[in-house]
C-alpha positions in Angstrom: 135.5 30.2 18.9 131.9 30.0 19.4 132.0 29.5 23.0 134.3 32.5 23.0 131.4 34.8 21.7 132.8 34.4 17.7 130.3 33.9 15.3 131.8 31.4 12.7 131.1 31.9 8.9 131.6 29.1 6.7 134.0 28.9 4.0 133.6 27.4 0.6 136.5 24.8 -0.1 138.0 25.7 3.3 140.3 22.6 3.0 142.0 24.0 -0.1 145.4 25.6 0.2 146.3 29.5 0.1 149.2 29.0 -1.9 152.0 29.6 0.6 152.7 25.9 1.7 155.8 24.1 0.2 157.5 25.8 -2.4 154.5 27.0 -4.1 155.0 30.6 -3.3 159.0 30.3 -4.7 158.9 28.0 -7.2 155.6 28.4 -8.7 154.5 32.0 -8.3 151.5 32.1 -10.5 150.1 28.8 -9.2 150.5 30.5 -5.5 148.8 33.7 -6.7 145.7 31.9 -8.3 145.7 29.5 -5.1 145.6 33.1 -3.1 142.9 34.7 -5.1 140.7 31.7 -5.0 141.3 31.6 -0.9 140.7 35.2 -0.6 137.3 34.9 -2.5 136.3 32.3 -0.6 137.2 33.8 2.7 135.3 36.9 1.6 132.4 35.3 0.5 130.9 35.1 4.0 131.5 38.8 4.4 133.5 38.3 7.6 134.2 41.0 9.9 137.7 39.4 10.6 139.5 36.2 9.4 141.3 33.9 11.9 143.7 31.4 11.1 146.5 29.3 12.9 148.8 29.3 10.6 151.6 32.1 10.4 152.6 31.5 7.2 149.1 31.4 5.9 148.4 34.5 7.7 150.9 36.5 6.1 150.2 35.2 2.4 146.7 35.8 3.0 146.9 39.2 4.5 148.7 40.4 1.3 145.7 39.2 -0.9 143.1 40.8 1.4 145.4 43.9 1.6 145.1 44.1 -2.4 141.5 43.4 -2.5 140.8 45.8 0.7 139.2 42.9 2.4 138.7 42.0 6.0 141.4 42.1 8.7 143.0 38.7 9.2 144.6 37.6 12.8 145.9 34.7 14.6 143.3 33.1 16.4 145.3 33.3 19.5 145.4 37.1 19.4 141.5 36.9 19.1 141.2 34.7 22.3 143.8 36.7 24.3 141.9 39.9 23.6 138.5 38.5 24.6 140.0 36.8 27.5 141.7 40.6 28.6 138.0 42.2 28.8 
């Protein structure tokens, strides 16, 4: 992404799940919400202008958390590259 002109921001605990994977969001909603809260806080800690992800399930789940917090927009990374190539 840096080669395309994007500045990457480190994300604490970036390897941790957002809570959408598997059956968390359906069978363990409290755990799912805690994981989502943690992920949104980690993502927002670097004060990004936009958040990129490669997973559509994560995108939808994190977007709900970001909307609740008024956070940065989230997009699929392919969309960001496509927009950059169109300019």
